[in-house]
N, CA and C of each residue as an Amber inpcrd file, in Angstrom:
protein
   516
 -26.7600000 -14.7830000  10.0230000 -25.7980000 -13.9540000   9.3170000
 -24.4780000 -14.7260000   9.1770000 -23.9570000 -14.7740000   7.9930000
 -22.7190000 -15.4990000   7.7320000 -21.5270000 -14.7050000   8.2720000
 -20.5980000 -15.4220000   8.8530000 -19.3960000 -14.7880000   9.3720000
 -18.3970000 -14.6570000   8.2270000 -17.9580000 -13.4390000   7.9940000
 -17.0170000 -13.1920000   6.9090000 -15.6030000 -13.1170000   7.4440000
 -14.6690000 -13.2180000   6.5480000 -13.2650000 -13.1550000   6.9000000
 -12.7890000 -11.7080000   6.7730000 -12.4600000 -11.0640000   7.8890000
 -12.0480000  -9.6590000   7.9160000 -10.7500000  -9.4630000   7.1430000
  -9.8410000 -10.3990000   7.3190000  -8.5350000 -10.3180000   6.6530000
  -8.7030000 -10.2790000   5.1290000  -9.5020000 -11.1700000   4.6030000
  -9.7380000 -11.2450000   3.1660000 -10.5180000 -10.0280000   2.6750000
 -11.4800000  -9.5720000   3.4490000 -12.2770000  -8.4050000   3.0620000
 -11.4040000  -7.1670000   2.9310000 -10.4610000  -6.9890000   3.8390000
  -9.5430000  -5.8480000   3.7680000  -8.6850000  -5.9660000   2.5100000
  -8.1700000  -7.1520000   2.2440000  -7.3300000  -7.3570000   1.0640000
  -8.0860000  -7.1190000  -0.2410000  -9.3660000  -7.4170000  -0.2590000
 -10.1690000  -7.3000000  -1.4790000 -10.7440000  -5.9010000  -1.7060000
 -10.6380000  -5.0190000  -0.7380000 -11.2010000  -3.6700000  -0.8870000
 -10.5800000  -2.9970000  -2.1060000 -11.4350000  -2.5100000  -3.0060000
 -10.9600000  -1.9590000  -4.2790000 -10.8110000  -0.4510000  -4.2570000
 -11.5390000   0.2150000  -3.3770000 -11.4590000   1.6770000  -3.3250000
 -11.5450000   2.1610000  -1.8880000 -11.3190000   3.4420000  -1.7130000
 -11.2520000   4.0090000  -0.3660000 -12.6090000   3.9700000   0.3360000
 -13.7030000   4.0270000  -0.4100000 -15.0380000   3.9820000   0.2020000
 -15.3150000   2.6050000   0.8110000 -14.9890000   1.5490000   0.0660000
 -15.1390000   0.1850000   0.5930000 -14.2730000  -0.0070000   1.8310000
 -13.0560000   0.4820000   1.7410000 -12.1080000   0.3250000   2.8330000
 -12.5930000   1.0550000   4.0880000 -13.1040000   2.2640000   3.9170000
 -13.6290000   3.0380000   5.0490000 -14.8210000   2.3160000   5.6770000
 -15.6850000   1.7370000   4.8550000 -16.8380000   0.9950000   5.3740000
 -16.3930000  -0.2070000   6.1990000 -15.3270000  -0.8680000   5.7640000
 -14.8220000  -2.0220000   6.5200000 -14.2270000  -1.6190000   7.8680000
 -13.6560000  -0.4260000   7.9450000 -13.0150000   0.0020000   9.1880000
 -14.0020000   0.5280000  10.2400000 -15.2640000   0.7060000   9.8500000
 -16.2610000   1.1570000  10.8260000 -16.4930000   0.0480000  11.8400000
 -16.6850000   0.4330000  13.0710000 -16.9630000  -0.5050000  14.1720000
 -15.8690000  -1.5600000  14.3480000 -14.6350000  -1.1390000  14.2600000
 -13.5140000  -2.0590000  14.4780000 -12.8730000  -1.7780000  15.8240000
 -12.2040000  -2.7610000  16.3340000 -11.4850000  -2.6500000  17.5990000
 -10.0440000  -3.0860000  17.3900000  -9.1520000  -2.5040000  18.1740000
  -7.7450000  -2.8590000  18.0800000  -7.2980000  -3.4370000  19.4200000
  -6.3810000  -4.3800000  19.3630000  -5.8390000  -4.9720000  20.5940000
  -4.3420000  -5.1770000  20.4420000  -3.6900000  -5.2210000  21.5560000
  -2.2630000  -5.4910000  21.6060000  -2.1270000  -6.8820000  22.1870000
  -1.6560000  -7.8530000  21.4020000  -1.6220000  -9.2440000  21.8470000
  -0.4260000  -9.5170000  22.7640000  -0.4610000 -10.6590000  23.4000000
   0.6260000 -11.0710000  24.2810000   1.9510000 -11.1610000  23.5280000
   1.8840000 -11.5640000  22.2610000   3.0960000 -11.7250000  21.4620000
   3.5250000 -10.4400000  20.7580000   2.9890000  -9.3240000  21.1920000
   3.4440000  -8.0300000  20.7110000   2.8800000  -7.5890000  19.3760000
   1.7880000  -8.1960000  18.9460000   1.1720000  -7.8160000  17.6640000
   0.0370000  -6.8290000  17.9040000  -0.1470000  -5.9240000  16.9540000
  -1.2720000  -4.9820000  16.9690000  -2.2970000  -5.5380000  15.9970000
  -3.4250000  -6.0050000  16.5050000  -4.4290000  -6.6570000  15.6620000
  -5.7450000  -5.8930000  15.6860000  -6.3770000  -5.8240000  14.5270000
  -7.6700000  -5.1650000  14.3860000  -8.7130000  -6.2260000  14.1040000
  -9.8480000  -6.1210000  14.7910000 -10.9320000  -7.0690000  14.5790000
 -12.2430000  -6.3140000  14.4000000 -13.2130000  -7.0230000  13.8630000
 -14.5290000  -6.4380000  13.6380000 -15.5780000  -7.4490000  14.0600000
 -16.6550000  -6.9470000  14.6510000 -17.7310000  -7.8170000  15.1020000
 -18.3570000  -8.5280000  13.9040000 -18.7400000  -9.7760000  14.0830000
 -19.3310000 -10.6300000  13.0510000 -18.3480000 -10.9990000  11.9380000
 -17.0870000 -10.7640000  12.1420000 -16.0500000 -11.1650000  11.2000000
 -15.0630000 -12.0360000  11.9600000 -14.5180000 -13.0500000  11.3050000
 -13.4450000 -13.7990000  11.9430000 -12.1160000 -13.3530000  11.3620000
 -11.0470000 -13.8440000  11.8830000  -9.6780000 -13.4950000  11.4590000
  -9.3940000 -12.0170000  11.6730000  -8.3150000 -11.7560000  12.3610000
  -7.8850000 -10.3810000  12.6280000  -6.7970000  -9.9900000  11.6420000
  -6.6110000  -8.7120000  11.4650000  -5.6090000  -8.1820000  10.5470000
  -4.7140000  -7.2410000  11.3260000  -3.4260000  -7.2530000  11.0360000
  -2.5000000  -6.3860000  11.7630000  -2.6810000  -4.9370000  11.3280000
  -2.3990000  -4.0260000  12.2420000  -2.5360000  -2.5920000  11.9760000
  -1.5900000  -2.1820000  10.8480000  -0.3880000  -2.7270000  10.8310000
   0.5590000  -2.3880000   9.7690000   0.0470000  -2.8150000   8.3940000
  -0.5920000  -3.9700000   8.2980000  -1.1520000  -4.4170000   7.0170000
  -2.3080000  -3.5140000   6.5870000  -3.1110000  -3.0880000   7.5470000
  -4.2160000  -2.1750000   7.2380000  -3.6640000  -0.8270000   6.7830000
  -2.6270000  -0.3410000   7.4480000  -2.0030000   0.9340000   7.0480000
  -1.3860000   0.8170000   5.6570000  -0.7640000  -0.3160000   5.3610000
  -0.1620000  -0.5230000   4.0340000  -1.2390000  -0.5230000   2.9510000
  -2.3750000  -1.1660000   3.2160000  -3.4870000  -1.1780000   2.2530000
  -4.0460000   0.2350000   2.0810000  -4.1640000   0.9780000   3.1730000
  -4.6530000   2.3580000   3.0980000  -3.7080000   3.2190000   2.2670000
  -2.4100000   3.0560000   2.4610000  -1.4370000   3.7950000   1.6570000
  -1.6020000   3.4730000   0.1790000  -1.8170000   2.2120000  -0.1230000
  -2.0090000   1.7790000  -1.5010000  -3.2440000   2.4280000  -2.1280000
  -4.3150000   2.5670000  -1.3440000  -5.5490000   3.1530000  -1.8610000
  -5.5160000   4.6860000  -1.9030000  -4.7360000   5.3140000  -1.0240000
  -4.7020000   6.7780000  -0.9470000  -3.6990000   7.3790000  -1.9220000
  -2.5950000   6.7150000  -2.1700000  -1.5400000   7.2840000  -3.0300000
  -2.0130000   7.7440000  -4.4100000  -2.9030000   7.0250000  -5.0980000
  -3.3490000   7.5320000  -6.4110000  -4.0100000   8.9170000  -6.3420000
  -4.6540000   9.2240000  -5.2290000  -5.2780000  10.5380000  -5.0750000
  -4.2420000  11.6480000  -4.9690000  -3.0500000  11.3070000  -4.4950000
  -2.0210000  12.3180000  -4.2660000  -1.3150000  12.7560000  -5.5400000
  -1.5060000  12.0360000  -6.6250000  -0.8260000  12.3950000  -7.8760000
  -1.3460000  13.7120000  -8.4270000  -2.6440000  13.8890000  -8.4540000
  -3.2040000  15.1250000  -8.9860000  -4.0840000  15.8470000  -7.9830000
  -4.2140000  15.2790000  -6.8050000  -5.0850000  15.8240000  -5.7620000
  -6.4780000  16.0580000  -6.3220000  -6.9200000  15.1380000  -7.1770000
  -8.1860000  15.2970000  -7.8530000  -9.1670000  14.2520000  -7.3180000
  -9.9330000  14.6220000  -6.2890000 -10.9020000  13.6990000  -5.7360000
 -12.0890000  14.4560000  -5.1840000 -13.1810000  13.7350000  -4.9970000
 -14.4380000  14.3450000  -4.5740000 -14.4550000  14.5890000  -3.0670000
 -15.4790000  15.3080000  -2.6210000 -15.6350000  15.5560000  -1.1880000
 -15.9420000  14.2630000  -0.4400000 -16.6290000  13.3240000  -1.1000000
 -16.9020000  12.0100000  -0.4980000 -15.5880000  11.2690000  -0.2700000
 -14.7090000  11.2830000  -1.2800000 -13.3980000  10.6550000  -1.1110000
 -12.6110000  11.3350000  -0.0120000 -12.6870000  12.6640000   0.0710000
 -12.0090000  13.4110000   1.1250000 -12.4930000  12.9530000   2.5050000
 -13.8050000  12.7850000   2.6320000 -14.3790000  12.3270000   3.9010000
 -13.8730000  10.9210000   4.2420000 -13.8590000  10.0280000   3.2540000
 -13.3950000   8.6530000   3.4820000 -11.9060000   8.6200000   3.8420000
 -11.1010000   9.4140000   3.1430000  -9.6690000   9.4740000   3.4430000
  -9.4520000  10.0030000   4.8550000 -10.1950000  11.0200000   5.2220000
 -10.0980000  11.5930000   6.5670000 -10.4700000  10.5520000   7.6200000
 -11.5540000   9.8150000   7.3760000 -11.9900000   8.7790000   8.3170000
 -10.9220000   7.6970000   8.4710000 -10.3810000   7.2300000   7.3580000
  -9.3820000   6.1550000   7.3850000  -8.1210000   6.6170000   8.1110000
  -7.6310000   7.8170000   7.8080000  -6.4040000   8.2820000   8.4550000
  -6.6080000   8.4540000   9.9590000  -7.7470000   9.0030000  10.3500000
  -8.0100000   9.1620000  11.7930000  -8.1330000   7.8120000  12.4930000
  -8.8020000   6.8760000  11.8410000  -9.0040000   5.5510000  12.4330000
  -7.6680000   4.8220000  12.6240000  -6.8210000   4.8500000  11.6170000
  -5.5340000   4.1590000  11.7270000  -4.6400000   4.8680000  12.7400000
  -4.6760000   6.1880000  12.7770000  -3.9180000   6.9160000  13.8000000
  -4.3790000   6.5280000  15.2000000  -5.6930000   6.3460000  15.3870000
  -6.2190000   5.9120000  16.6910000  -5.7460000   4.4990000  17.0260000
  -5.6950000   3.6260000  16.0120000  -5.1920000   2.2690000  16.2420000
  -3.7730000   2.3270000  16.8010000  -2.9180000   3.1090000  16.1590000
  -1.5270000   3.2060000  16.6080000  -1.4380000   3.8410000  17.9980000
  -2.1810000   4.9050000  18.2400000  -2.1420000   5.5710000  19.5490000
  -2.6220000   4.6470000  20.6600000  -3.7180000   3.9390000  20.4030000
  -4.2810000   3.0510000  21.4150000  -3.3280000   1.9030000  21.7510000
  -2.7110000   1.3090000  20.7240000  -1.7930000   0.2040000  20.9830000
  -0.4870000   0.7010000  21.6050000  -0.0800000   1.9320000  21.2970000
   1.0990000   2.4970000  21.9610000   0.8460000   2.6490000  23.4580000
  -0.3630000   3.0750000  23.8210000  -0.7170000   3.2020000  25.2500000
  -0.7790000   1.8290000  25.9130000  -1.3520000   0.8420000  25.2130000
  -1.4530000  -0.5090000  25.7710000  -0.0770000  -1.1430000  25.9330000
   0.8560000  -0.8170000  25.0290000   2.2140000  -1.3510000  25.1030000
   2.8680000  -0.9720000  26.4280000   2.6660000   0.2410000  26.8730000
   3.2870000   0.7210000  28.1070000   2.7950000  -0.0430000  29.3330000
   1.6010000  -0.6170000  29.2550000   1.0180000  -1.3300000  30.3930000
   1.2830000  -2.8340000  30.3780000   1.9590000  -3.3210000  29.3400000
   2.1860000  -4.7540000  29.1870000   3.3320000  -5.2600000  30.0540000
   3.3630000  -6.5890000  30.2210000   4.4400000  -7.2110000  30.9850000
   5.7180000  -7.2760000  30.1510000   6.8000000  -7.6630000  30.7760000
   8.1140000  -7.6440000  30.1320000   8.1980000  -8.6140000  28.9440000
   7.5310000  -9.7740000  29.0310000   7.5590000 -10.7290000  27.9190000
   6.9030000 -10.1520000  26.6630000   5.7590000  -9.5180000  26.8360000
   5.0770000  -8.9030000  25.6930000   5.9380000  -7.8090000  25.0810000
   6.6240000  -7.0610000  25.9270000   7.4850000  -5.9910000  25.4210000
   8.6700000  -6.5600000  24.6330000   9.2020000  -7.6710000  25.0950000
  10.3090000  -8.3110000  24.3780000   9.8310000  -8.8220000  23.0190000
   8.6600000  -9.4980000  23.0070000   8.1050000  -9.9800000  21.7360000
   7.8500000  -8.8060000  20.7870000   7.3330000  -7.7150000  21.3240000
   7.0610000  -6.5330000  20.5060000   8.3590000  -5.9760000  19.9060000
   9.4060000  -5.8940000  20.7080000  10.6840000  -5.3800000  20.2110000
  11.2690000  -6.2750000  19.1150000  11.1170000  -7.5790000  19.2780000
  11.5750000  -8.5080000  18.2410000  10.7940000  -8.2780000  16.9480000
   9.4640000  -8.1250000  17.0680000   8.6380000  -7.8300000  15.8930000
   9.0660000  -6.5130000  15.2530000   9.3730000  -5.5350000  16.0750000
   9.7710000  -4.2110000  15.5920000  11.0660000  -4.2740000  14.7890000
  11.9940000  -5.0880000  15.2360000  13.2680000  -5.2330000  14.5130000
  13.0030000  -5.7160000  13.0940000  12.1110000  -6.7110000  12.9410000
  11.7990000  -7.2220000  11.6050000  10.9610000  -6.2320000  10.7980000
  10.1450000  -5.4250000  11.4650000   9.3080000  -4.4670000  10.7340000
  10.1090000  -3.2710000  10.2240000  11.3280000  -3.0690000  10.6980000
  12.1670000  -1.9840000  10.1910000  12.4240000  -2.1450000   8.6960000
  12.3980000  -3.3950000   8.2230000  12.6200000  -3.6420000   6.8100000
  11.4480000  -3.1490000   5.9570000  10.2500000  -3.1470000   6.5390000
   9.0600000  -2.7570000   5.7900000   8.6830000  -1.2950000   6.0260000
   8.9420000  -0.7660000   7.1930000   8.7350000   0.6280000   7.5650000
   7.3290000   1.1470000   7.2830000   6.3110000   0.3310000   7.4650000
   4.9370000   0.7590000   7.2350000   4.5490000   1.8850000   8.1760000
   4.9240000   1.7720000   9.4370000   4.5600000   2.8160000  10.4080000
   5.1880000   4.1530000  10.0180000   6.4440000   4.1280000   9.5930000
   7.1230000   5.3630000   9.1930000   6.4320000   5.9840000   7.9760000
   6.1140000   5.1590000   6.9790000   5.4060000   5.6550000   5.7920000
   4.0450000   6.2220000   6.1630000   3.3580000   5.5450000   7.0820000
   2.0360000   6.0220000   7.5040000   2.1550000   7.3710000   8.2250000
   3.1300000   7.4960000   9.1010000   3.3090000   8.7600000   9.8250000
   3.6300000   9.9070000   8.8710000   4.4170000   9.6340000   7.8410000
   4.7350000  10.6630000   6.8550000   3.4610000  11.1130000   6.1400000
   2.6180000  10.1570000   5.7470000   1.3790000  10.5020000   5.0620000
   0.4390000  11.2820000   5.9650000   0.1860000  10.7560000   7.1490000
  -0.8450000  11.3580000   7.9920000  -0.3920000  12.6390000   8.6790000
   0.8950000  12.8150000   8.9160000   1.3460000  14.0190000   9.6050000
   1.8470000  15.0950000   8.6510000   2.5280000  14.7230000   7.5900000
   3.1340000  15.7120000   6.6980000   2.2810000  16.0400000   5.4830000
   1.6370000  15.0380000   4.8960000   0.8940000  15.2610000   3.6610000
  -0.5920000  15.4370000   3.9430000  -1.1560000  14.6000000   4.7270000
  -2.5680000  14.5640000   5.0960000  -3.5120000  15.0970000   4.0250000
  -3.9450000  14.2410000   3.1090000  -4.8150000  14.6690000   2.0220000
  -6.1750000  15.1900000   2.4810000  -6.5110000  14.9710000   3.7360000
  -7.8010000  15.4400000   4.2240000  -7.8060000  16.9360000   4.5210000
  -6.6360000  17.5650000   4.6940000  -6.6420000  18.9790000   5.0780000
  -6.2340000  19.9280000   3.9600000  -5.6730000  19.4150000   2.8710000
  -5.2630000  20.2650000   1.7600000  -6.3140000  20.2440000   0.6500000
  -6.5090000  21.3900000   0.0160000  -7.4760000  21.5340000  -1.0700000
  -6.7820000  22.1490000  -2.2780000  -7.1130000  21.6650000  -3.4860000
  -6.6760000  22.3580000  -4.6860000  -7.5940000  23.5690000  -4.8530000
  -7.2860000  24.4540000  -5.7830000  -8.1000000  25.6540000  -5.9870000
  -9.5430000  25.2790000  -6.3260000  -9.7260000  24.2950000  -7.1880000
 -11.0800000  23.8700000  -7.5890000 -11.8300000  23.2770000  -6.4000000
 -11.1600000  22.4040000  -5.6340000 -11.7890000  21.7940000  -4.4700000
 -12.1390000  22.8510000  -3.4230000 -11.2510000  23.8300000  -3.2370000
 -11.4810000  24.8890000  -2.2580000 -12.7240000  25.6930000  -2.6460000
 -12.8410000  26.0580000  -3.9220000 -13.9980000  26.8410000  -4.3920000
 -15.2860000  26.0370000  -4.2640000 -15.2070000  24.7240000  -4.4830000
 -16.3870000  23.8640000  -4.3760000 -16.8160000  23.6910000  -2.9210000
 -15.8670000  23.4930000  -2.0190000 -16.1870000  23.2340000  -0.6210000
 -16.5440000  24.5070000   0.1480000 -15.8960000  25.6010000  -0.1760000
 -16.0970000  26.8560000   0.5530000 -16.4860000  27.9440000  -0.4500000
 -17.6860000  27.8530000  -0.9690000 -18.1470000  28.7080000  -2.0670000
 -18.0320000  30.1990000  -1.7830000 -18.3440000  30.6280000  -0.5880000
 -18.3500000  32.0610000  -0.2800000 -16.9840000  32.5870000   0.1600000
 -16.0750000  31.7020000   0.4930000 -14.7340000  32.1260000   0.9000000
 -13.8630000  32.3700000  -0.3250000 -12.9700000  33.3300000  -0.2170000
 -12.0310000  33.5880000  -1.3020000 -10.7860000  32.7400000  -1.0880000
 -10.1150000  32.4530000  -2.1920000  -8.8610000  31.7160000  -2.0870000
  -7.8600000  32.5430000  -1.2990000  -7.1210000  31.9330000  -0.4090000
  -6.1080000  32.6780000   0.3370000  -5.0210000  33.2100000  -0.5900000
  -4.4040000  34.2940000  -0.1920000  -3.3410000  34.8810000  -1.0180000
  -2.0760000  34.0320000  -0.9760000  -1.7590000  33.5120000   0.1960000
  -0.5590000  32.6740000   0.3210000  -0.8510000  31.2770000  -0.1810000
   0.0140000  30.7940000  -1.0090000  -0.1510000  29.4820000  -1.6220000
   0.9290000  28.5590000  -1.0820000   0.5470000  27.3110000  -0.8150000
   1.5120000  26.3210000  -0.3690000   1.9770000  25.5270000  -1.5820000
   3.2020000  25.7220000  -2.0040000   3.7340000  25.0090000  -3.1780000
   4.6270000  23.8530000  -2.7360000   4.1840000  23.1490000  -1.7390000
   4.9720000  22.0830000  -1.1380000   4.9950000  20.8240000  -2.0100000
   3.9620000  20.6100000  -2.7930000   3.8100000  19.3410000  -3.4880000
   3.8210000  19.5040000  -4.9980000   4.9620000  19.2590000  -5.6270000
   5.1160000  19.1420000  -7.0750000   4.3860000  20.2330000  -7.8620000
   4.5600000  21.4590000  -7.4860000   3.9770000  22.6030000  -8.1850000
   2.4510000  22.5930000  -8.2470000   1.8040000  21.8520000  -7.3560000
   0.3460000  21.9060000  -7.2470000   0.0570000  22.8980000  -6.1340000
  -0.6880000  23.9220000  -6.4350000  -1.0280000  24.9010000  -5.4080000
  -2.0770000  24.3090000  -4.4860000  -1.7190000  24.1490000  -3.2190000
  -2.6290000  23.5690000  -2.2390000  -2.9920000  24.6130000  -1.2040000
  -4.2260000  24.5380000  -0.7390000  -4.7400000  25.5070000   0.2180000
  -5.2700000  24.7700000   1.4350000  -5.0900000  25.3720000   2.5940000
  -5.6540000  24.8240000   3.8210000  -7.0740000  25.3310000   3.9940000
  -7.8620000  24.6190000   4.7710000  -9.2250000  25.0130000   5.0910000
  -9.2060000  26.4120000   5.7150000 -10.1370000  27.2730000   5.3460000
 -10.1280000  28.6250000   5.9290000 -10.4280000  28.5980000   7.4180000
  -9.8510000  29.5350000   8.1490000 -10.0870000  29.5820000   9.5980000
 -11.4990000  30.0580000   9.9140000 -12.0140000  30.9610000   9.0970000
 -13.3950000  31.4420000   9.2600000 -14.1540000  31.0290000   8.0100000
 -15.1890000  30.2440000   8.2170000 -15.9900000  29.7730000   7.0960000
 -17.2460000  30.6190000   7.0190000 -17.4760000  31.2190000   5.8680000
 -18.6600000  32.0550000   5.6650000 -19.7920000  31.1740000   5.1890000
 -20.9080000  31.2260000   5.9050000 -22.0880000  30.4240000   5.5460000
 -23.1330000  31.3320000   4.8860000 -23.9170000  30.7960000   3.9210000
 -24.9570000  31.6270000   3.2840000 -26.1130000  31.9110000   4.2240000
């Protein structure tokens, strides 16, 4: 089996499905020099978590314009957001256990990353917008056929009526 370049594969991903497939079976590590790196078995070259989050933002943002995507895309977006959130959580825990030199290197990296603010943009997407939990009226009717649309509408996003998943799902 040929060893592929993980870094290049992430950069070349054209859609959210390809990107989600690449993120399966990945591991994250916190390096001595304060970097958060993601690697995959049978792939060489690691990619930073911030670069992966930036690519995910690039692939997810077009869906947010009209909230018009399939259930497969919803599943892939949900997988990607959860995976990247786990990367950040895991490396945050590892940071606390590191020695003072690693913490200093990390803080220096953080100062330079303030200019790019990828983590902040990612947190806004995954915590405030989260495309995996909101449904348009059409998507809601397709996903939850027997449930009625809720009376309360969330008009948080550019006059698009968005609905949350029902608390009780009626099955046929």
